[in-house]
MDTraj code that builds the backbone (N, CA, C; nanometers):
import mdtraj as md
import numpy as np

residues = "MET ASN ALA ASN ALA GLU ALA ALA GLU VAL ALA GLU PHE ASP GLN ILE GLN ASP ASP SER GLN PRO ALA ALA GLY ASP VAL ASN LEU GLU VAL ILE LEU ASP VAL PRO VAL THR LEU SER MET GLU VAL GLY ARG THR ARG VAL PRO ILE ARG ASN LEU LEU GLN LEU ASN GLN GLY SER VAL VAL GLU LEU ASP ARG ALA ALA GLY GLU PRO LEU ASP VAL PHE VAL ASN GLY THR LEU ILE ALA HIS GLY GLU VAL VAL VAL VAL ASN GLU ARG PHE GLY ILE ARG LEU THR ASP VAL VAL SER PRO ALA GLU ARG LEU ARG LYS LEU LYS".split()
xyz = np.array([
    [-14.1103, 10.1723, 4.9424],
    [-14.0528, 10.1324, 5.1249],
    [-13.9033, 10.0572, 5.0241],
    [-13.8309, 10.1279, 5.0939],
    [-13.6784, 10.0935, 5.0898],
    [-13.6413, 10.0061, 5.1194],
    [-13.5241, 9.9448, 5.0798],
    [-13.4450, 9.8219, 5.0897],
    [-13.4110, 9.7607, 5.2561],
    [-13.3412, 9.8547, 5.3122],
    [-13.3831, 9.8699, 5.4723],
    [-13.5269, 9.8613, 5.5748],
    [-13.6251, 9.9029, 5.5540],
    [-13.7046, 9.9339, 5.5756],
    [-13.7992, 9.7323, 5.5816],
    [-13.7975, 9.6922, 5.4564],
    [-13.8667, 9.5603, 5.4412],
    [-13.7593, 9.4555, 5.4662],
    [-13.5851, 9.5319, 5.4839],
    [-13.5461, 9.3874, 5.5744],
    [-13.5548, 9.3941, 5.6974],
    [-13.5817, 9.5213, 5.7772],
    [-13.6417, 9.5145, 5.9321],
    [-13.7556, 9.4329, 5.9180],
    [-13.8904, 9.4157, 5.8237],
    [-13.9769, 9.3851, 5.8611],
    [-13.9207, 9.2386, 5.8525],
    [-13.9116, 9.2034, 5.7501],
    [-13.8746, 9.0501, 5.7491],
    [-13.8248, 8.9799, 5.8908],
    [-13.6610, 9.0871, 5.9441],
    [-13.6350, 9.0372, 6.0377],
    [-13.7161, 9.0183, 6.1284],
    [-13.8387, 9.0674, 6.1599],
    [-13.9406, 9.1506, 6.2923],
    [-13.9951, 8.9760, 6.2809],
    [-14.0790, 8.9637, 6.1492],
    [-14.1535, 8.8946, 6.0851],
    [-14.0777, 8.7577, 6.1974],
    [-13.9373, 8.6744, 6.1447],
    [-13.8696, 8.5656, 6.1732],
    [-13.8620, 8.5284, 6.2937],
    [-13.8689, 8.6993, 6.4057],
    [-13.8851, 8.6799, 6.5277],
    [-13.9775, 8.6275, 6.5747],
    [-14.0768, 8.6145, 6.5524],
    [-14.2645, 8.5727, 6.6049],
    [-14.2626, 8.4544, 6.6274],
    [-14.2652, 8.3990, 6.7205],
    [-14.2790, 8.2716, 6.7552],
    [-14.4581, 8.2271, 6.7660],
    [-14.5029, 8.1365, 6.6556],
    [-14.6139, 8.0613, 6.6529],
    [-14.6563, 7.9687, 6.7455],
    [-14.7068, 7.9968, 6.8774],
    [-14.7023, 7.9015, 6.9420],
    [-14.8385, 7.7921, 6.9494],
    [-14.9043, 7.7759, 6.7911],
    [-15.0267, 7.7333, 6.7992],
    [-14.9887, 7.6521, 6.7069],
    [-14.8481, 7.6113, 6.6987],
    [-14.8421, 7.5132, 6.6462],
    [-14.7146, 7.3920, 6.7607],
    [-14.7251, 7.2874, 6.7846],
    [-14.6662, 7.2321, 6.9062],
    [-14.5152, 7.1975, 6.8541],
    [-14.4357, 7.1745, 6.9523],
    [-14.2606, 7.1836, 6.8881],
    [-14.2321, 7.0726, 6.8231],
    [-14.1655, 6.9998, 6.7754],
    [-14.1844, 6.8875, 6.7247],
    [-14.1783, 6.7475, 6.8458],
    [-14.2295, 6.6479, 6.7918],
    [-14.2328, 6.5656, 6.9327],
    [-14.3752, 6.6103, 7.0062],
    [-14.4337, 6.7136, 7.0198],
    [-14.5171, 6.7259, 7.1198],
    [-14.6320, 6.7017, 7.0091],
    [-14.7253, 6.6583, 7.0882],
    [-14.8959, 6.6347, 7.0635],
    [-14.9789, 6.7279, 7.1437],
    [-15.0477, 6.8339, 7.0279],
    [-15.1757, 6.9123, 7.0874],
    [-15.2693, 6.8565, 7.1019],
    [-15.3188, 6.8260, 7.1837],
    [-15.4733, 6.8005, 7.1896],
    [-15.5742, 6.8769, 7.1762],
    [-15.5006, 7.0449, 7.2241],
    [-15.6744, 7.1889, 7.2098],
    [-15.7753, 7.0952, 7.1133],
    [-15.6337, 7.0640, 7.0095],
    [-15.7930, 7.1003, 6.8441],
    [-15.8847, 7.0164, 6.8629],
    [-15.9211, 6.9023, 6.9713],
    [-15.9784, 6.8152, 6.9500],
    [-16.0563, 6.8103, 7.0600],
    [-16.0509, 6.8864, 7.2249],
    [-16.1292, 6.8683, 7.2993],
    [-16.2123, 6.9269, 7.2599],
    [-16.3051, 6.9677, 7.1996],
    [-16.4226, 7.0572, 7.1988],
    [-16.5020, 6.9815, 7.1147],
    [-16.4576, 6.8076, 7.0136],
    [-16.5183, 6.7740, 6.9237],
    [-16.6360, 6.6708, 7.0253],
    [-16.7700, 6.7186, 6.9749],
    [-16.8774, 6.6040, 7.0490],
    [-16.8583, 6.4514, 7.0668],
    [-16.8578, 6.3714, 7.1060],
    [-16.8835, 6.2552, 7.0886],
    [-16.9957, 6.1534, 7.2025],
    [-17.0483, 6.0694, 7.1480],
    [-17.1443, 6.0318, 7.1601],
    [-17.0666, 5.8605, 7.2885],
    [-17.1474, 5.8976, 7.4252],
    [-17.1363, 5.8451, 7.5804],
    [-17.2441, 5.7588, 7.5948],
    [-17.2016, 5.6541, 7.5415],
    [-17.3758, 5.5186, 7.5601],
    [-17.3148, 5.4106, 7.6723],
    [-17.4012, 5.3836, 7.7800],
    [-17.3710, 5.2468, 7.8884],
    [-17.4725, 5.1230, 7.8232],
    [-17.4249, 5.0107, 7.8498],
    [-17.5289, 4.9645, 7.7987],
    [-17.5394, 4.8304, 7.8962],
    [-17.6203, 4.7789, 7.9238],
    [-17.6887, 4.6891, 8.0440],
    [-17.6500, 4.5662, 8.0113],
    [-17.7381, 4.5121, 7.8939],
    [-17.6792, 4.4060, 7.8364],
    [-17.7613, 4.3919, 7.7113],
    [-17.7553, 4.2643, 7.6241],
    [-17.8211, 4.2432, 7.5035],
    [-17.9200, 4.1413, 7.4879],
    [-17.9823, 4.1264, 7.4078],
    [-18.0612, 4.0221, 7.4064],
    [-18.1106, 3.9827, 7.2824],
    [-18.1096, 3.8875, 7.1594],
    [-18.1745, 3.9139, 7.0437],
    [-18.3426, 3.8489, 7.0752],
    [-18.4243, 3.8869, 6.9800],
    [-18.5944, 3.8689, 6.9662],
    [-18.6398, 3.8794, 6.8499],
    [-18.6601, 3.8033, 6.8093],
    [-18.7637, 3.7561, 6.6821],
    [-18.8411, 3.8280, 6.6883],
    [-18.8423, 3.9329, 6.5739],
    [-19.0323, 4.0636, 6.5247],
    [-19.1070, 3.9773, 6.6100],
    [-19.1550, 3.9032, 6.5482],
    [-19.2931, 3.8637, 6.6685],
    [-19.3086, 3.8641, 6.7989],
    [-19.1934, 3.8141, 6.8148],
    [-19.1886, 3.8891, 7.0236],
    [-19.1782, 4.0375, 7.0141],
    [-19.1277, 4.0545, 6.9564],
    [-19.0809, 4.2431, 6.9872],
    [-19.2058, 4.3458, 6.9769],
    [-19.3199, 4.2713, 6.8685],
    [-19.4463, 4.3507, 6.8193],
    [-19.5399, 4.3040, 6.9973],
    [-19.4407, 4.2088, 7.0292],
    [-19.6534, 4.1977, 7.1509],
    [-19.5875, 4.2374, 7.2727],
    [-19.4471, 4.3298, 7.2622],
    [-19.3770, 4.3769, 7.3299],
    [-19.5143, 4.5184, 7.4451],
    [-19.5491, 4.5160, 7.5410],
    [-19.5990, 4.6329, 7.6081],
    [-19.5182, 4.6873, 7.6854],
    [-19.6183, 4.7758, 7.7986],
    [-19.6191, 4.8405, 7.9173],
    [-19.5733, 4.7100, 7.9935],
    [-19.4826, 4.6865, 8.1148],
    [-19.4929, 4.5963, 8.2292],
    [-19.4536, 4.4773, 8.1280],
    [-19.4156, 4.5178, 7.9775],
    [-19.3344, 4.3469, 7.9728],
    [-19.1851, 4.3596, 8.0321],
    [-19.1392, 4.1964, 8.0095],
    [-19.0115, 4.1838, 8.0977],
    [-18.9387, 4.1340, 7.9784],
    [-18.8173, 4.1956, 7.9281],
    [-18.7128, 4.1336, 7.8611],
    [-18.6066, 4.1214, 7.8961],
    [-18.5485, 3.9529, 7.8851],
    [-18.4912, 3.9292, 7.9703],
    [-18.3349, 3.9327, 7.8515],
    [-18.2213, 4.0171, 7.9943],
    [-18.0896, 4.0450, 7.9080],
    [-17.9876, 3.9315, 7.9186],
    [-17.8470, 3.9361, 7.8387],
    [-17.8035, 3.8166, 7.8576],
    [-17.6578, 3.8750, 7.9559],
    [-17.7174, 3.9583, 8.0610],
    [-17.6178, 3.9536, 8.2007],
    [-17.6775, 3.9409, 8.3174],
    [-17.6419, 3.9121, 8.4193],
    [-17.6601, 3.8333, 8.5487],
    [-17.6289, 4.0018, 8.6299],
    [-17.7726, 3.9841, 8.7387],
    [-17.7992, 4.1585, 8.8287],
    [-17.6780, 4.1886, 8.8663],
    [-17.5887, 4.2675, 8.9079],
    [-17.4498, 4.2985, 8.9536],
    [-17.3462, 4.3166, 8.9229],
    [-17.3585, 4.2512, 8.7508],
    [-17.2517, 4.2494, 8.6534],
    [-17.2402, 4.4245, 8.6012],
    [-17.1276, 4.4438, 8.5598],
    [-17.0555, 4.5269, 8.5345],
    [-17.1192, 4.6145, 8.4307],
    [-17.1831, 4.7169, 8.3785],
    [-17.2352, 4.7613, 8.2932],
    [-17.0744, 4.8030, 8.1116],
    [-17.1506, 4.8115, 8.0282],
    [-17.0202, 4.8568, 7.9612],
    [-17.0574, 5.0125, 7.8925],
    [-16.9172, 5.0924, 7.9031],
    [-16.9257, 5.2049, 7.8786],
    [-16.8647, 5.2031, 7.6969],
    [-16.9730, 5.2817, 7.6399],
    [-16.9057, 5.3053, 7.4883],
    [-16.9156, 5.4538, 7.4785],
    [-16.7483, 5.5049, 7.4146],
    [-16.7694, 5.6031, 7.3496],
    [-16.7944, 5.5682, 7.1827],
    [-16.8366, 5.6363, 7.1383],
    [-16.8572, 5.6496, 6.9450],
    [-16.9043, 5.4765, 6.9351],
    [-16.9712, 5.4186, 7.0109],
    [-16.9580, 5.2653, 6.9606],
    [-16.8202, 5.1457, 7.0463],
    [-16.7503, 5.2126, 7.1229],
    [-16.6216, 5.1187, 7.1104],
    [-16.6117, 5.1907, 7.2715],
    [-16.5972, 5.0386, 7.3254],
    [-16.6187, 5.0034, 7.4346],
    [-16.4319, 5.0543, 7.5239],
    [-16.4757, 5.1797, 7.6494],
    [-16.3835, 5.1636, 7.6705],
    [-16.3622, 5.1461, 7.8278],
    [-16.4475, 5.1295, 7.9206],
    [-16.4914, 5.0704, 8.0563],
    [-16.5809, 5.0149, 8.0964],
    [-16.5745, 4.9357, 8.2014],
    [-16.6673, 4.9333, 8.2669],
    [-16.7239, 4.9517, 8.4022],
    [-16.8687, 4.9595, 8.4442],
    [-16.8700, 5.0488, 8.5556],
    [-16.9749, 4.9498, 8.6286],
    [-17.0066, 5.0834, 8.6992],
    [-17.1532, 5.0195, 8.8088],
    [-17.2771, 5.1630, 8.8386],
    [-17.3959, 5.0967, 8.8004],
    [-17.4985, 5.2092, 8.8041],
    [-17.4703, 5.2957, 8.9940],
    [-17.4687, 5.4164, 8.9748],
    [-17.5366, 5.4486, 9.1227],
    [-17.5890, 5.5753, 9.1185],
    [-17.6541, 5.6155, 9.1808],
    [-17.7301, 5.7558, 9.1617],
    [-17.7388, 5.8807, 9.2655],
    [-17.6834, 5.9884, 9.1842],
    [-17.6448, 6.0821, 9.2631],
    [-17.7678, 6.2150, 9.2063],
    [-17.7984, 6.2776, 9.3838],
    [-17.8977, 6.4397, 9.3582],
    [-17.9847, 6.3650, 9.2633],
    [-18.0644, 6.1972, 9.2959],
    [-18.1804, 6.1625, 9.2166],
    [-18.1555, 6.1465, 9.1036],
    [-17.9959, 6.1174, 9.0466],
    [-18.0109, 6.0807, 8.8826],
    [-17.9538, 5.9583, 8.8622],
    [-17.9777, 5.9185, 8.8033],
    [-17.8543, 5.7880, 8.7782],
    [-17.7227, 5.8701, 8.7026],
    [-17.6518, 5.7989, 8.7618],
    [-17.4704, 5.7851, 8.6870],
    [-17.4217, 5.6596, 8.6980],
    [-17.2969, 5.6411, 8.6541],
    [-17.1669, 5.5172, 8.6178],
    [-17.0855, 5.5802, 8.7112],
    [-17.0359, 5.4753, 8.7932],
    [-16.9010, 5.4631, 8.7990],
    [-16.8139, 5.3714, 8.7910],
    [-16.6725, 5.4207, 8.7358],
    [-16.5916, 5.3728, 8.6465],
    [-16.5370, 5.2639, 8.7265],
    [-16.5025, 5.1331, 8.7229],
    [-16.4570, 5.0232, 8.7507],
    [-16.3334, 4.9329, 8.6973],
    [-16.3724, 4.9879, 8.5666],
    [-16.2534, 4.9182, 8.4866],
    [-16.2193, 5.0010, 8.3285],
    [-16.1176, 5.0832, 8.3459],
    [-16.0984, 5.1324, 8.1977],
    [-16.0325, 5.0310, 8.0726],
    [-16.0492, 5.0547, 7.9642],
    [-15.9932, 4.9620, 7.8744],
    [-15.8536, 5.0693, 7.8708],
    [-15.7627, 4.9743, 7.7994],
    [-15.6280, 5.0076, 7.8089],
    [-15.6460, 5.0670, 7.6659],
    [-15.5931, 5.1352, 7.6042],
    [-15.5871, 5.2278, 7.4867],
    [-15.5109, 5.0808, 7.3984],
    [-15.4516, 4.9954, 7.4037],
    [-15.3413, 4.8841, 7.3578],
    [-15.4841, 4.8189, 7.2933],
    [-15.5714, 4.7648, 7.4199],
    [-15.6627, 4.6751, 7.4406],
    [-15.7783, 4.7321, 7.3856],
    [-15.8013, 4.8793, 7.3298],
    [-15.8892, 4.9051, 7.2255],
    [-15.8314, 4.9344, 7.0428],
    [-15.7377, 4.8801, 7.0662],
    [-15.6849, 4.9074, 6.9453],
    [-15.6559, 4.7292, 6.8740],
    [-15.6414, 4.6271, 7.0025],
    [-15.6904, 4.4662, 6.9476],
    [-15.8147, 4.4523, 6.8895],
    [-15.9167, 4.5454, 6.9578],
    [-16.0271, 4.4974, 6.9363],
    [-16.1287, 4.5584, 6.8211],
    [-16.0450, 4.6631, 6.7570],
    [-16.0790, 4.7325, 6.6309],
    [-16.0690, 4.6914, 6.5106],
    [-15.9353, 4.5764, 6.5223],
    [-15.8421, 4.4880, 6.4003],
    [-15.9628, 4.3322, 6.3771],
])
top = md.Topology()
chain = top.add_chain()
for i, resn in enumerate(residues, 1):
    res = top.add_residue(resn, chain, resSeq=i)
    for name in ("N", "CA", "C"):
        top.add_atom(name, md.element.get_by_symbol(name[0]), res)
traj = md.Trajectory(xyz[None], top)
C-alpha cells in the first residue's frame, strides 16, 4: 500500500463518529436498561420465636406491624423506592404507587 492510500484510510477512519459513546456530560442509560432487578412489596413485618413459627398451620393468623389501610413498601433489590396501595386489575393483584421516595432520600438511607 502506498502512503497516499494509507493517509486516505486514516482520514476516513477519523471522520467516523462513534455514536455508542455518550458526548461529554451526557449519561448513557441504555447500558443498564436490560439489567434485571428484584421488585418486592412488603405488607408488614413481625418477629416471632421459632417455637411459634413451627406451630403455624393452614388458617393461622400472623399479626403484622401495620394497620389495615396503611401503604405497602415497594423495594427494588432491597432498597425502599416507593409506597403504594393494593389494587386488583383483571383478577390479578397489583400496586398503585402513591409516593415515590426521592433519590436524595434513598441515598440518605444507604448511609
